[in-house]
C-alpha positions as CSV (number, residue, x, y, z in Angstrom):
1,M,-0.2,0.1,-0.1
2,T,1.3,3.6,-0.9
3,A,2.5,5.7,1.6
4,L,0.0,8.8,2.6
5,P,2.0,12.0,2.6
6,D,3.6,13.8,5.7
7,F,1.7,16.9,6.0
8,D,-0.6,18.6,8.7
9,A,-3.0,18.2,6.4
10,W,-3.8,16.9,3.1
11,E,-6.6,15.8,0.5
12,L,-7.8,12.7,-0.6
13,P,-10.7,11.8,-3.2
14,V,-13.3,9.5,-1.4
15,S,-13.1,6.3,-3.4
16,E,-9.1,6.5,-2.7
17,A,-10.0,7.0,1.6
18,R,-12.1,3.5,1.2
19,D,-9.0,1.7,0.4
20,K,-6.6,3.7,2.7
21,L,-9.4,3.8,6.1
22,A,-7.1,2.6,8.1
23,E,-3.8,4.9,7.2
24,V,-6.5,8.1,7.3
25,V,-7.5,6.7,10.8
26,A,-4.0,6.4,11.4
27,A,-3.0,9.8,10.4
28,A,-5.7,12.1,12.4
29,E,-5.1,10.5,15.6
30,A,-1.1,11.4,14.8
31,G,-2.8,15.1,14.6
32,K,-3.5,15.5,11.1
33,V,-6.6,16.4,9.3
34,V,-7.5,14.4,6.5
35,H,-10.2,16.1,4.0
36,L,-12.3,13.7,2.0
37,T,-13.0,15.2,-1.8
38,R,-15.6,14.3,-4.2
39,H,-14.7,15.6,-7.6
40,G,-12.1,17.6,-6.9
41,R,-14.5,19.8,-3.7
42,R,-13.7,19.2,0.0
43,V,-16.7,17.3,1.2
44,A,-15.9,15.8,4.5
45,A,-12.6,15.8,7.2
46,V,-11.3,13.3,9.3
47,V,-9.5,14.9,12.2
48,P,-7.7,14.2,15.6
49,E,-10.8,13.6,18.4
50,A,-9.3,16.3,20.3
51,M,-10.0,18.6,17.4
52,A,-13.5,17.2,17.1
53,E,-14.2,17.5,21.0
54,T,-13.2,21.5,21.3
55,A,-15.5,22.0,17.8
56,D,-17.8,20.1,19.8
57,S,-17.6,21.9,22.8
58,Q,-17.5,25.5,21.3
59,V,-20.9,24.7,19.1
60,R,-23.0,24.0,22.4
61,E,-21.3,26.8,23.8
62,L,-22.7,29.5,21.1
63,S,-25.6,28.0,20.5
64,Q,-26.7,28.3,24.3
65,R,-24.9,31.9,24.0
66,F,-27.4,32.7,21.1
67,A,-30.3,31.0,22.9
68,S,-30.3,32.8,26.1
69,K,-29.7,36.2,23.8
70,H,-32.4,35.3,21.5
71,R,-34.8,33.5,23.8
72,A,-37.9,35.8,23.1
73,L,-37.2,35.3,19.3
74,L,-36.7,31.5,19.2
75,D,-40.1,31.1,20.9
76,R,-41.8,33.4,18.7
77,L,-40.5,31.2,16.2
78,A,-41.3,28.2,17.4
79,E,-45.4,29.3,17.7
C-alpha cells in the first residue's frame, strides 16, 4: 500500500479513502486533518478526536449563548 503524504493536512478522494481507511484514521490519530474530496471538492474531513471535541464544545457554547440572548425570538418562531 502506498504511504500517505506526511503533511499536517492533506486531501484524498473518497473513493481512495475507502481503500486506505486504516491509514486515514492513523493520520488523524497522529494529529493530521484529512480532507475527503468528491470530484475535486472537499466534502468531509477526518480530524483528530481532540479537535472534534473542541469544535463540539464551541458549537454547544455558542448555541447556548445565542439561545439565551435571543430567547424571545426563538419562542416566537416556535409558535
